[in-house]
HTML snippet that shows the backbone in 3Dmol.js (N, CA, C, O; Angstrom):
<script src="https://3Dmol.org/build/3Dmol-min.js"></script>
<div id="view" style="width:600px;height:400px;position:relative"></div>
<script>
const pdb = `
ATOM      1  N   MET A   1      14.020 158.542  87.218  1.00  0.00           N
ATOM      2  CA  MET A   1      15.448 158.743  87.175  1.00  0.00           C
ATOM      3  C   MET A   1      15.976 158.139  85.885  1.00  0.00           C
ATOM      4  O   MET A   1      15.777 156.957  85.604  1.00  0.00           O
ATOM      5  N   SER A   2      16.641 158.959  85.121  1.00  0.00           N
ATOM      6  CA  SER A   2      17.059 158.453  83.825  1.00  0.00           C
ATOM      7  C   SER A   2      18.567 158.393  83.645  1.00  0.00           C
ATOM      8  O   SER A   2      19.048 157.712  82.739  1.00  0.00           O
ATOM      9  N   THR A   3      19.317 159.081  84.477  1.00  0.00           N
ATOM     10  CA  THR A   3      20.764 159.038  84.290  1.00  0.00           C
ATOM     11  C   THR A   3      21.448 158.496  85.533  1.00  0.00           C
ATOM     12  O   THR A   3      20.891 158.498  86.631  1.00  0.00           O
ATOM     13  N   ALA A   4      22.660 158.038  85.328  1.00  0.00           N
ATOM     14  CA  ALA A   4      23.443 157.511  86.441  1.00  0.00           C
ATOM     15  C   ALA A   4      23.688 158.597  87.489  1.00  0.00           C
ATOM     16  O   ALA A   4      23.704 158.307  88.685  1.00  0.00           O
ATOM     17  N   LEU A   5      23.879 159.830  87.057  1.00  0.00           N
ATOM     18  CA  LEU A   5      24.116 160.927  88.006  1.00  0.00           C
ATOM     19  C   LEU A   5      22.896 161.179  88.883  1.00  0.00           C
ATOM     20  O   LEU A   5      23.035 161.468  90.072  1.00  0.00           O
ATOM     21  N   GLU A   6      21.710 161.073  88.309  1.00  0.00           N
ATOM     22  CA  GLU A   6      20.485 161.250  89.097  1.00  0.00           C
ATOM     23  C   GLU A   6      20.329 160.113  90.108  1.00  0.00           C
ATOM     24  O   GLU A   6      19.928 160.335  91.250  1.00  0.00           O
ATOM     25  N   ILE A   7      20.644 158.915  89.679  1.00  0.00           N
ATOM     26  CA  ILE A   7      20.547 157.767  90.583  1.00  0.00           C
ATOM     27  C   ILE A   7      21.556 157.901  91.710  1.00  0.00           C
ATOM     28  O   ILE A   7      21.234 157.642  92.869  1.00  0.00           O
ATOM     29  N   LYS A   8      22.788 158.309  91.373  1.00  0.00           N
ATOM     30  CA  LYS A   8      23.810 158.489  92.397  1.00  0.00           C
ATOM     31  C   LYS A   8      23.396 159.570  93.386  1.00  0.00           C
ATOM     32  O   LYS A   8      23.592 159.409  94.591  1.00  0.00           O
ATOM     33  N   ALA A   9      22.830 160.662  92.899  1.00  0.00           N
ATOM     34  CA  ALA A   9      22.378 161.745  93.778  1.00  0.00           C
ATOM     35  C   ALA A   9      21.285 161.250  94.716  1.00  0.00           C
ATOM     36  O   ALA A   9      21.263 161.617  95.891  1.00  0.00           O
ATOM     37  N   ALA A  10      20.383 160.422  94.210  1.00  0.00           N
ATOM     38  CA  ALA A  10      19.311 159.884  95.045  1.00  0.00           C
ATOM     39  C   ALA A  10      19.876 158.953  96.113  1.00  0.00           C
ATOM     40  O   ALA A  10      19.427 158.973  97.260  1.00  0.00           O
ATOM     41  N   ILE A  11      20.855 158.143  95.739  1.00  0.00           N
ATOM     42  CA  ILE A  11      21.477 157.246  96.718  1.00  0.00           C
ATOM     43  C   ILE A  11      22.239 158.057  97.753  1.00  0.00           C
ATOM     44  O   ILE A  11      22.154 157.768  98.947  1.00  0.00           O
ATOM     45  N   ASP A  12      22.976 159.057  97.320  1.00  0.00           N
ATOM     46  CA  ASP A  12      23.730 159.900  98.251  1.00  0.00           C
ATOM     47  C   ASP A  12      22.807 160.628  99.226  1.00  0.00           C
ATOM     48  O   ASP A  12      23.221 160.952 100.339  1.00  0.00           O
ATOM     49  N   ALA A  13      21.563 160.890  98.825  1.00  0.00           N
ATOM     50  CA  ALA A  13      20.620 161.602  99.684  1.00  0.00           C
ATOM     51  C   ALA A  13      19.980 160.701 100.737  1.00  0.00           C
ATOM     52  O   ALA A  13      19.333 161.191 101.663  1.00  0.00           O
ATOM     53  N   LEU A  14      20.156 159.388 100.602  1.00  0.00           N
ATOM     54  CA  LEU A  14      19.570 158.461 101.572  1.00  0.00           C
ATOM     55  C   LEU A  14      20.242 158.591 102.936  1.00  0.00           C
ATOM     56  O   LEU A  14      21.441 158.859 103.015  1.00  0.00           O
ATOM     57  N   PRO A  15      19.472 158.401 104.012  1.00  0.00           N
ATOM     58  CA  PRO A  15      20.091 158.336 105.340  1.00  0.00           C
ATOM     59  C   PRO A  15      21.022 157.119 105.397  1.00  0.00           C
ATOM     60  O   PRO A  15      20.807 156.148 104.672  1.00  0.00           O
ATOM     61  N   PRO A  16      22.056 157.160 106.251  1.00  0.00           N
ATOM     62  CA  PRO A  16      23.027 156.066 106.297  1.00  0.00           C
ATOM     63  C   PRO A  16      22.410 154.674 106.465  1.00  0.00           C
ATOM     64  O   PRO A  16      22.843 153.731 105.803  1.00  0.00           O
ATOM     65  N   ALA A  17      21.423 154.532 107.324  1.00  0.00           N
ATOM     66  CA  ALA A  17      20.828 153.208 107.547  1.00  0.00           C
ATOM     67  C   ALA A  17      20.145 152.697 106.283  1.00  0.00           C
ATOM     68  O   ALA A  17      20.266 151.519 105.946  1.00  0.00           O
ATOM     69  N   GLU A  18      19.437 153.563 105.589  1.00  0.00           N
ATOM     70  CA  GLU A  18      18.764 153.152 104.356  1.00  0.00           C
ATOM     71  C   GLU A  18      19.773 152.845 103.251  1.00  0.00           C
ATOM     72  O   GLU A  18      19.576 151.930 102.451  1.00  0.00           O
ATOM     73  N   ARG A  19      20.848 153.618 103.219  1.00  0.00           N
ATOM     74  CA  ARG A  19      21.888 153.383 102.227  1.00  0.00           C
ATOM     75  C   ARG A  19      22.529 152.013 102.453  1.00  0.00           C
ATOM     76  O   ARG A  19      22.765 151.266 101.503  1.00  0.00           O
ATOM     77  N   MET A  20      22.809 151.689 103.719  1.00  0.00           N
ATOM     78  CA  MET A  20      23.397 150.395 104.033  1.00  0.00           C
ATOM     79  C   MET A  20      22.432 149.270 103.682  1.00  0.00           C
ATOM     80  O   MET A  20      22.844 148.230 103.169  1.00  0.00           O
ATOM     81  N   ASN A  21      21.162 149.477 103.957  1.00  0.00           N
ATOM     82  CA  ASN A  21      20.148 148.483 103.614  1.00  0.00           C
ATOM     83  C   ASN A  21      20.116 148.267 102.100  1.00  0.00           C
ATOM     84  O   ASN A  21      19.967 147.135 101.640  1.00  0.00           O
ATOM     85  N   LEU A  22      20.254 149.328 101.334  1.00  0.00           N
ATOM     86  CA  LEU A  22      20.289 149.223  99.880  1.00  0.00           C
ATOM     87  C   LEU A  22      21.503 148.419  99.428  1.00  0.00           C
ATOM     88  O   LEU A  22      21.392 147.555  98.558  1.00  0.00           O
ATOM     89  N   VAL A  23      22.646 148.699 100.010  1.00  0.00           N
ATOM     90  CA  VAL A  23      23.867 147.966  99.654  1.00  0.00           C
ATOM     91  C   VAL A  23      23.703 146.483  99.945  1.00  0.00           C
ATOM     92  O   VAL A  23      24.037 145.641  99.112  1.00  0.00           O
ATOM     93  N   VAL A  24      23.188 146.164 101.125  1.00  0.00           N
ATOM     94  CA  VAL A  24      22.980 144.761 101.503  1.00  0.00           C
ATOM     95  C   VAL A  24      22.006 144.094 100.539  1.00  0.00           C
ATOM     96  O   VAL A  24      22.242 142.971 100.093  1.00  0.00           O
ATOM     97  N   THR A  25      20.930 144.771 100.221  1.00  0.00           N
ATOM     98  CA  THR A  25      19.922 144.221  99.314  1.00  0.00           C
ATOM     99  C   THR A  25      20.499 143.982  97.922  1.00  0.00           C
ATOM    100  O   THR A  25      20.265 142.934  97.321  1.00  0.00           O
ATOM    101  N   LEU A  26      21.245 144.945  97.416  1.00  0.00           N
ATOM    102  CA  LEU A  26      21.811 144.804  96.076  1.00  0.00           C
ATOM    103  C   LEU A  26      22.871 143.712  96.009  1.00  0.00           C
ATOM    104  O   LEU A  26      22.997 143.030  94.992  1.00  0.00           O
ATOM    105  N   ASN A  27      23.630 143.541  97.080  1.00  0.00           N
ATOM    106  CA  ASN A  27      24.702 142.546  97.072  1.00  0.00           C
ATOM    107  C   ASN A  27      24.222 141.150  97.443  1.00  0.00           C
ATOM    108  O   ASN A  27      24.978 140.189  97.296  1.00  0.00           O
ATOM    109  N   ALA A  28      23.004 141.012  97.913  1.00  0.00           N
ATOM    110  CA  ALA A  28      22.502 139.704  98.363  1.00  0.00           C
ATOM    111  C   ALA A  28      22.485 138.676  97.240  1.00  0.00           C
ATOM    112  O   ALA A  28      22.763 137.500  97.474  1.00  0.00           O
ATOM    113  N   ASP A  29      22.167 139.097  96.043  1.00  0.00           N
ATOM    114  CA  ASP A  29      22.082 138.163  94.917  1.00  0.00           C
ATOM    115  C   ASP A  29      23.431 137.930  94.241  1.00  0.00           C
ATOM    116  O   ASP A  29      23.554 137.038  93.401  1.00  0.00           O
ATOM    117  N   TYR A  30      24.434 138.713  94.595  1.00  0.00           N
ATOM    118  CA  TYR A  30      25.744 138.613  93.958  1.00  0.00           C
ATOM    119  C   TYR A  30      26.838 138.530  95.010  1.00  0.00           C
ATOM    120  O   TYR A  30      27.600 139.481  95.182  1.00  0.00           O
ATOM    121  N   PRO A  31      26.930 137.399  95.724  1.00  0.00           N
ATOM    122  CA  PRO A  31      27.970 137.300  96.738  1.00  0.00           C
ATOM    123  C   PRO A  31      29.357 137.370  96.096  1.00  0.00           C
ATOM    124  O   PRO A  31      29.588 136.819  95.019  1.00  0.00           O
ATOM    125  N   VAL A  32      30.250 138.043  96.762  1.00  0.00           N
ATOM    126  CA  VAL A  32      31.606 138.177  96.249  1.00  0.00           C
ATOM    127  C   VAL A  32      32.402 136.959  96.703  1.00  0.00           C
ATOM    128  O   VAL A  32      32.604 136.762  97.901  1.00  0.00           O
ATOM    129  N   PRO A  33      32.852 136.147  95.761  1.00  0.00           N
ATOM    130  CA  PRO A  33      33.619 134.960  96.157  1.00  0.00           C
ATOM    131  C   PRO A  33      35.001 135.356  96.645  1.00  0.00           C
ATOM    132  O   PRO A  33      35.563 136.363  96.214  1.00  0.00           O
ATOM    133  N   TYR A  34      35.535 134.555  97.543  1.00  0.00           N
ATOM    134  CA  TYR A  34      36.902 134.801  97.997  1.00  0.00           C
ATOM    135  C   TYR A  34      37.853 134.413  96.876  1.00  0.00           C
ATOM    136  O   TYR A  34      37.613 133.433  96.170  1.00  0.00           O
ATOM    137  N   PRO A  35      38.928 135.172  96.707  1.00  0.00           N
ATOM    138  CA  PRO A  35      39.907 134.787  95.687  1.00  0.00           C
ATOM    139  C   PRO A  35      40.470 133.397  96.001  1.00  0.00           C
ATOM    140  O   PRO A  35      40.671 133.048  97.164  1.00  0.00           O
ATOM    141  N   ALA A  36      40.715 132.630  94.978  1.00  0.00           N
ATOM    142  CA  ALA A  36      41.216 131.265  95.163  1.00  0.00           C
ATOM    143  C   ALA A  36      42.505 131.281  95.965  1.00  0.00           C
ATOM    144  O   ALA A  36      43.421 132.054  95.683  1.00  0.00           O
ATOM    145  N   GLY A  37      42.561 130.426  96.959  1.00  0.00           N
ATOM    146  CA  GLY A  37      43.764 130.303  97.760  1.00  0.00           C
ATOM    147  C   GLY A  37      43.924 131.350  98.848  1.00  0.00           C
ATOM    148  O   GLY A  37      44.839 131.245  99.665  1.00  0.00           O
ATOM    149  N   GLU A  38      43.078 132.337  98.882  1.00  0.00           N
ATOM    150  CA  GLU A  38      43.211 133.416  99.858  1.00  0.00           C
ATOM    151  C   GLU A  38      42.661 133.030 101.226  1.00  0.00           C
ATOM    152  O   GLU A  38      43.282 133.331 102.245  1.00  0.00           O
ATOM    153  N   LEU A  39      41.518 132.375 101.266  1.00  0.00           N
ATOM    154  CA  LEU A  39      40.884 132.073 102.537  1.00  0.00           C
ATOM    155  C   LEU A  39      40.204 130.720 102.466  1.00  0.00           C
ATOM    156  O   LEU A  39      39.390 130.456 101.581  1.00  0.00           O
ATOM    157  N   ASP A  40      40.550 129.886 103.400  1.00  0.00           N
ATOM    158  CA  ASP A  40      39.903 128.592 103.531  1.00  0.00           C
ATOM    159  C   ASP A  40      39.384 128.516 104.955  1.00  0.00           C
ATOM    160  O   ASP A  40      40.154 128.228 105.871  1.00  0.00           O
ATOM    161  N   PRO A  41      38.083 128.770 105.169  1.00  0.00           N
ATOM    162  CA  PRO A  41      37.550 128.817 106.532  1.00  0.00           C
ATOM    163  C   PRO A  41      37.816 127.563 107.348  1.00  0.00           C
ATOM    164  O   PRO A  41      37.935 127.639 108.571  1.00  0.00           O
ATOM    165  N   GLU A  42      37.909 126.421 106.698  1.00  0.00           N
ATOM    166  CA  GLU A  42      38.168 125.185 107.431  1.00  0.00           C
ATOM    167  C   GLU A  42      39.587 125.151 107.979  1.00  0.00           C
ATOM    168  O   GLU A  42      39.840 124.534 109.013  1.00  0.00           O
ATOM    169  N   VAL A  43      40.512 125.810 107.292  1.00  0.00           N
ATOM    170  CA  VAL A  43      41.910 125.788 107.708  1.00  0.00           C
ATOM    171  C   VAL A  43      42.278 127.051 108.477  1.00  0.00           C
ATOM    172  O   VAL A  43      42.951 126.972 109.505  1.00  0.00           O
ATOM    173  N   ASP A  44      41.853 128.198 108.001  1.00  0.00           N
ATOM    174  CA  ASP A  44      42.287 129.472 108.567  1.00  0.00           C
ATOM    175  C   ASP A  44      41.545 129.877 109.830  1.00  0.00           C
ATOM    176  O   ASP A  44      42.097 130.611 110.650  1.00  0.00           O
ATOM    177  N   SER A  45      40.332 129.428 110.010  1.00  0.00           N
ATOM    178  CA  SER A  45      39.521 129.919 111.125  1.00  0.00           C
ATOM    179  C   SER A  45      40.141 129.728 112.506  1.00  0.00           C
ATOM    180  O   SER A  45      40.153 130.688 113.277  1.00  0.00           O
ATOM    181  N   PRO A  46      40.654 128.560 112.867  1.00  0.00           N
ATOM    182  CA  PRO A  46      41.233 128.422 114.204  1.00  0.00           C
ATOM    183  C   PRO A  46      42.428 129.350 114.425  1.00  0.00           C
ATOM    184  O   PRO A  46      42.564 129.943 115.495  1.00  0.00           O
ATOM    185  N   GLU A  47      43.290 129.476 113.418  1.00  0.00           N
ATOM    186  CA  GLU A  47      44.447 130.363 113.551  1.00  0.00           C
ATOM    187  C   GLU A  47      43.999 131.811 113.639  1.00  0.00           C
ATOM    188  O   GLU A  47      44.490 132.572 114.473  1.00  0.00           O
ATOM    189  N   LEU A  48      43.067 132.186 112.779  1.00  0.00           N
ATOM    190  CA  LEU A  48      42.568 133.551 112.793  1.00  0.00           C
ATOM    191  C   LEU A  48      41.892 133.863 114.113  1.00  0.00           C
ATOM    192  O   LEU A  48      42.098 134.936 114.681  1.00  0.00           O
ATOM    193  N   GLU A  49      41.093 132.941 114.601  1.00  0.00           N
ATOM    194  CA  GLU A  49      40.416 133.144 115.879  1.00  0.00           C
ATOM    195  C   GLU A  49      41.428 133.335 117.006  1.00  0.00           C
ATOM    196  O   GLU A  49      41.254 134.212 117.853  1.00  0.00           O
ATOM    197  N   ALA A  50      42.472 132.528 117.023  1.00  0.00           N
ATOM    198  CA  ALA A  50      43.492 132.641 118.068  1.00  0.00           C
ATOM    199  C   ALA A  50      44.186 133.991 118.010  1.00  0.00           C
ATOM    200  O   ALA A  50      44.419 134.614 119.046  1.00  0.00           O
ATOM    201  N   GLU A  51      44.521 134.451 116.807  1.00  0.00           N
ATOM    202  CA  GLU A  51      45.181 135.749 116.663  1.00  0.00           C
ATOM    203  C   GLU A  51      44.259 136.898 117.080  1.00  0.00           C
ATOM    204  O   GLU A  51      44.695 137.844 117.736  1.00  0.00           O
ATOM    205  N   LEU A  52      43.000 136.810 116.699  1.00  0.00           N
ATOM    206  CA  LEU A  52      42.048 137.860 117.073  1.00  0.00           C
ATOM    207  C   LEU A  52      41.846 137.911 118.585  1.00  0.00           C
ATOM    208  O   LEU A  52      41.798 138.988 119.179  1.00  0.00           O
ATOM    209  N   LEU A  53      41.730 136.743 119.194  1.00  0.00           N
ATOM    210  CA  LEU A  53      41.571 136.703 120.646  1.00  0.00           C
ATOM    211  C   LEU A  53      42.818 137.228 121.350  1.00  0.00           C
ATOM    212  O   LEU A  53      42.720 137.945 122.346  1.00  0.00           O
ATOM    213  N   LYS A  54      43.974 136.874 120.837  1.00  0.00           N
ATOM    214  CA  LYS A  54      45.225 137.353 121.423  1.00  0.00           C
ATOM    215  C   LYS A  54      45.307 138.881 121.329  1.00  0.00           C
ATOM    216  O   LYS A  54      45.684 139.545 122.294  1.00  0.00           O
ATOM    217  N   SER A  55      44.955 139.428 120.173  1.00  0.00           N
ATOM    218  CA  SER A  55      45.036 140.877 120.004  1.00  0.00           C
ATOM    219  C   SER A  55      43.967 141.607 120.801  1.00  0.00           C
ATOM    220  O   SER A  55      44.174 142.747 121.217  1.00  0.00           O
ATOM    221  N   ALA A  56      42.824 140.963 121.019  1.00  0.00           N
ATOM    222  CA  ALA A  56      41.751 141.604 121.789  1.00  0.00           C
ATOM    223  C   ALA A  56      42.120 141.751 123.255  1.00  0.00           C
ATOM    224  O   ALA A  56      41.610 142.638 123.939  1.00  0.00           O
ATOM    225  N   ASP A  57      42.994 140.895 123.737  1.00  0.00           N
ATOM    226  CA  ASP A  57      43.398 140.938 125.138  1.00  0.00           C
ATOM    227  C   ASP A  57      44.529 141.916 125.404  1.00  0.00           C
ATOM    228  O   ASP A  57      44.906 142.118 126.558  1.00  0.00           O
ATOM    229  N   GLN A  58      45.073 142.521 124.373  1.00  0.00           N
ATOM    230  CA  GLN A  58      46.193 143.440 124.535  1.00  0.00           C
ATOM    231  C   GLN A  58      45.726 144.875 124.333  1.00  0.00           C
ATOM    232  O   GLN A  58      44.782 145.123 123.582  1.00  0.00           O
ATOM    233  N   PRO A  59      46.379 145.814 124.995  1.00  0.00           N
ATOM    234  CA  PRO A  59      46.002 147.216 124.775  1.00  0.00           C
ATOM    235  C   PRO A  59      46.367 147.642 123.355  1.00  0.00           C
ATOM    236  O   PRO A  59      47.335 147.152 122.773  1.00  0.00           O
ATOM    237  N   SER A  60      45.595 148.540 122.823  1.00  0.00           N
ATOM    238  CA  SER A  60      45.830 149.027 121.471  1.00  0.00           C
ATOM    239  C   SER A  60      46.704 150.274 121.531  1.00  0.00           C
ATOM    240  O   SER A  60      46.269 151.325 122.002  1.00  0.00           O
ATOM    241  N   VAL A  61      47.941 150.150 121.050  1.00  0.00           N
ATOM    242  CA  VAL A  61      48.879 151.260 121.045  1.00  0.00           C
ATOM    243  C   VAL A  61      49.502 151.330 119.660  1.00  0.00           C
ATOM    244  O   VAL A  61      50.014 150.325 119.167  1.00  0.00           O
ATOM    245  N   PRO A  62      49.469 152.484 119.027  1.00  0.00           N
ATOM    246  CA  PRO A  62      50.064 152.581 117.695  1.00  0.00           C
ATOM    247  C   PRO A  62      51.585 152.407 117.763  1.00  0.00           C
ATOM    248  O   PRO A  62      52.218 152.716 118.772  1.00  0.00           O
ATOM    249  N   TYR A  63      52.149 151.906 116.669  1.00  0.00           N
ATOM    250  CA  TYR A  63      53.601 151.753 116.597  1.00  0.00           C
ATOM    251  C   TYR A  63      54.255 153.125 116.534  1.00  0.00           C
ATOM    252  O   TYR A  63      53.690 154.067 115.978  1.00  0.00           O
ATOM    253  N   SER A  64      55.435 153.230 117.103  1.00  0.00           N
ATOM    254  CA  SER A  64      56.205 154.471 116.982  1.00  0.00           C
ATOM    255  C   SER A  64      56.850 154.490 115.600  1.00  0.00           C
ATOM    256  O   SER A  64      56.899 153.468 114.916  1.00  0.00           O
ATOM    257  N   ALA A  65      57.338 155.642 115.199  1.00  0.00           N
ATOM    258  CA  ALA A  65      57.990 155.756 113.895  1.00  0.00           C
ATOM    259  C   ALA A  65      59.204 154.834 113.836  1.00  0.00           C
ATOM    260  O   ALA A  65      59.458 154.211 112.805  1.00  0.00           O
ATOM    261  N   GLN A  66      59.955 154.743 114.936  1.00  0.00           N
ATOM    262  CA  GLN A  66      61.134 153.876 114.985  1.00  0.00           C
ATOM    263  C   GLN A  66      60.740 152.406 114.828  1.00  0.00           C
ATOM    264  O   GLN A  66      61.392 151.662 114.095  1.00  0.00           O
ATOM    265  N   GLU A  67      59.668 151.984 115.520  1.00  0.00           N
ATOM    266  CA  GLU A  67      59.210 150.598 115.406  1.00  0.00           C
ATOM    267  C   GLU A  67      58.797 150.272 113.974  1.00  0.00           C
ATOM    268  O   GLU A  67      59.110 149.197 113.463  1.00  0.00           O
ATOM    269  N   MET A  68      58.097 151.196 113.331  1.00  0.00           N
ATOM    270  CA  MET A  68      57.666 150.974 111.939  1.00  0.00           C
ATOM    271  C   MET A  68      58.872 150.855 111.018  1.00  0.00           C
ATOM    272  O   MET A  68      58.904 149.980 110.152  1.00  0.00           O
ATOM    273  N   ARG A  69      59.886 151.744 111.198  1.00  0.00           N
ATOM    274  CA  ARG A  69      61.083 151.666 110.379  1.00  0.00           C
ATOM    275  C   ARG A  69      61.760 150.303 110.536  1.00  0.00           C
ATOM    276  O   ARG A  69      62.143 149.673 109.550  1.00  0.00           O
ATOM    277  N   GLU A  70      61.905 149.851 111.796  1.00  0.00           N
ATOM    278  CA  GLU A  70      62.555 148.574 112.058  1.00  0.00           C
ATOM    279  C   GLU A  70      61.788 147.414 111.416  1.00  0.00           C
ATOM    280  O   GLU A  70      62.396 146.522 110.825  1.00  0.00           O
ATOM    281  N   MET A  71      60.463 147.424 111.531  1.00  0.00           N
ATOM    282  CA  MET A  71      59.668 146.351 110.933  1.00  0.00           C
ATOM    283  C   MET A  71      59.776 146.365 109.415  1.00  0.00           C
ATOM    284  O   MET A  71      59.871 145.308 108.790  1.00  0.00           O
ATOM    285  N   CYS A  72      59.761 147.554 108.816  1.00  0.00           N
ATOM    286  CA  CYS A  72      59.878 147.653 107.356  1.00  0.00           C
ATOM    287  C   CYS A  72      61.243 147.192 106.885  1.00  0.00           C
ATOM    288  O   CYS A  72      61.352 146.521 105.859  1.00  0.00           O
ATOM    289  N   GLN A  73      62.296 147.549 107.630  1.00  0.00           N
ATOM    290  CA  GLN A  73      63.636 147.099 107.267  1.00  0.00           C
ATOM    291  C   GLN A  73      63.754 145.584 107.379  1.00  0.00           C
ATOM    292  O   GLN A  73      64.368 144.947 106.523  1.00  0.00           O
ATOM    293  N   GLN A  74      63.177 145.009 108.413  1.00  0.00           N
ATOM    294  CA  GLN A  74      63.208 143.555 108.597  1.00  0.00           C
ATOM    295  C   GLN A  74      62.447 142.859 107.467  1.00  0.00           C
ATOM    296  O   GLN A  74      62.916 141.858 106.925  1.00  0.00           O
ATOM    297  N   LEU A  75      61.286 143.385 107.115  1.00  0.00           N
ATOM    298  CA  LEU A  75      60.505 142.803 106.028  1.00  0.00           C
ATOM    299  C   LEU A  75      61.245 142.916 104.701  1.00  0.00           C
ATOM    300  O   LEU A  75      61.269 141.966 103.918  1.00  0.00           O
ATOM    301  N   ALA A  76      61.850 144.074 104.446  1.00  0.00           N
ATOM    302  CA  ALA A  76      62.604 144.256 103.206  1.00  0.00           C
ATOM    303  C   ALA A  76      63.759 143.273 103.132  1.00  0.00           C
ATOM    304  O   ALA A  76      64.030 142.715 102.069  1.00  0.00           O
ATOM    305  N   ALA A  77      64.450 143.051 104.261  1.00  0.00           N
ATOM    306  CA  ALA A  77      65.561 142.086 104.288  1.00  0.00           C
ATOM    307  C   ALA A  77      65.037 140.676 104.007  1.00  0.00           C
ATOM    308  O   ALA A  77      65.665 139.925 103.261  1.00  0.00           O
ATOM    309  N   GLU A  78      63.906 140.311 104.590  1.00  0.00           N
ATOM    310  CA  GLU A  78      63.339 138.982 104.356  1.00  0.00           C
ATOM    311  C   GLU A  78      62.945 138.794 102.901  1.00  0.00           C
ATOM    312  O   GLU A  78      63.151 137.721 102.334  1.00  0.00           O
ATOM    313  N   LEU A  79      62.379 139.830 102.293  1.00  0.00           N
ATOM    314  CA  LEU A  79      61.955 139.731 100.897  1.00  0.00           C
ATOM    315  C   LEU A  79      63.158 139.661  99.951  1.00  0.00           C
ATOM    316  O   LEU A  79      63.085 139.014  98.906  1.00  0.00           O
ATOM    317  N   ARG A  80      64.259 140.320 100.308  1.00  0.00           N
ATOM    318  CA  ARG A  80      65.459 140.241  99.480  1.00  0.00           C
ATOM    319  C   ARG A  80      66.036 138.828  99.477  1.00  0.00           C
ATOM    320  O   ARG A  80      66.578 138.382  98.466  1.00  0.00           O
ATOM    321  N   VAL A  81      65.924 138.125 100.600  1.00  0.00           N
ATOM    322  CA  VAL A  81      66.470 136.774 100.711  1.00  0.00           C
ATOM    323  C   VAL A  81      65.717 135.806  99.808  1.00  0.00           C
ATOM    324  O   VAL A  81      66.314 134.871  99.275  1.00  0.00           O
ATOM    325  N   ARG A  82      64.440 136.011  99.631  1.00  0.00           N
ATOM    326  CA  ARG A  82      63.623 135.103  98.794  1.00  0.00           C
ATOM    327  C   ARG A  82      64.017 135.211  97.395  1.00  0.00           C
ATOM    328  O   ARG A  82      63.451 134.530  96.540  1.00  0.00           O
TER     329      ARG A  82
END
`;
const viewer = $3Dmol.createViewer("view");
viewer.addModel(pdb, "pdb");
viewer.setStyle({}, {cartoon: {color: "spectrum"}});
viewer.zoomTo();
viewer.render();
</script>
């Protein structure tokens, strides 16, 4: 394989499991660091865990168009105040 297009075609031809294995293998040596200030597992984990557990216990229902409009208007008002 000599060109990027040939390599991409070969990767695209892989079955999904093999493709995922390739991605994992290639990324193993180059872990993606979290952006500074974005995530602190020592601080965020308990809060995140509580929110995930709370949401897992509730039924999953998409927001209605009216609910989305109201939430967006509320967020826009909050951002204007800042």
